[in-house]
N, C-alpha and C positions, 0 to 999 in steps of 0.2 A: 504493500500500500504506500509506504513512504517513498519507495523507489519510483513509483508511478508519479507521485506528486513532484518529486525532484526532477524527473524527466520532463514533465510539463513545464515547470518553472524554467529549466534550462532551454527548452524549446522556445518559449516566449522571449527569453533574454536574447537568444540567437536571432530571432525575428527582429527585435528592436535594434540589435547591432547592425544587421543587414540594412535596415531603413536609414540608420545614421550614416553608414558607409555610403549609401546611395545619395544622401543629401550632400556629403562632402564631394562625391564624384561630379555631381551636377552643378555645384555652386561656382559661379564665375569669380567669387571673392577668394576662393581657396586656391593656393598655388597648385598648378598642374603637377601631379605626380603620376608616374607611369611604372608599371612592372616590367617595362621593356628596358633591359640592361644593354649597354652597348660599349664597344671600343671604337674609337675613331683614330684612324692612322693617316698621316699625311706624308706623301713622298713628293719628289720634284714634279711628277707628272699627274698625280691623282690623289683623290681622297677616298679612303676605303672605310666603310662603316660595317661593323660586324655586330649583330644583335642576337640575343637569346630570346626566342619566342616559342617556347615549347607548347605542345598541345593544340596547335591550330593547323588548319589546312592552308596551303598557299593561296587558295582562292579567297580566303578571309583576311588577306593582308593587302593593303593599298599603300603605295609610295607616291608622294607628290613632291615636286620641286617648284618653289616660287620665290622670287626675289633671291635672297641669300639664305633661304631656309629649306630644309628637307623635312618632310613630315611623314611619319609612318603611322598608319591607322590599322588597328587589329580588332577583329570581332571574334571573341572566344565564347563559343556556345557551351552552355551547361547541358550535360546529358541528364535525362530524366531518370530518377530512381525507379527500381522495380517496385511493384505493389507490395506494401508492407515494409519496405526498407526505410531506414532513417539514418541521418548523419550522426556519427558519434563525435566527429570533428570535421570542420569545413574551413580549410585554410586557402584553398585554391580560388583565385579571383576569376570571375567570369564577367562578360559584358564587352563594352567597347573601350579601347584604350588608344591613346595617341601619344606619340613622342615627337617633339619638334626639336630639331637640331640646327643651330646657327652654323652655316658653313663659313669657313675662314677665308674663302676666296671664291671667285666666280668659277662655275663648272659648266661643261658642255652637256646639258641635260639630254640632248638628242642622242648622245653616245653613251649614256649611263646604262649600266647592266646590273641585274640583280639575280641572285639564286637563293633557293631555300631548301635546306636538306637537314634532316634530323634535328629540327628545332632551331637551326642557325640560319639567320638571314644575312647574306653578304651583299653589300651594295658597293659598286665601283663607279666613281664619278671622275671622269677625266677632267683635268683643269683646262680652262680656256687658254689657248696659246697666247702668250704675251708678245706684243710687237717689240722686237729687240731694239729697234731704232729705225728711224726713217728719215731720209734726207729729202727736203723739199727744195726743188729747183726754183729759182727766181726767173720769171718770164720777162 
């Protein structure tokens, strides 16, 4: 009897936590946080971004470049529990996530490439070629 009451209380507390988490995710006043972890590597010719995004299909990942920003959007869908099943712990985040990365230099977006394998997203952004110098002739 006590165990059932305790389980009900814990279930209600979990629902409240989920609602509070949702409020924080949707609030424009709260600093954007993202479960998308990344390494950003710069070489002379390119910017490489490597992100951990486990548990999603590549169709649920969108990559956009605008101005000097790269944005990664992910939709992680929650699987439904079988009838009669319940969570004993629920730590995996589901929903829509975004990660905005300020690029340190201009890139050639049309030549950008991305691959996704075993939960790792790898984006290669070639840098725009710089004009090394140009002489202007006087007419």
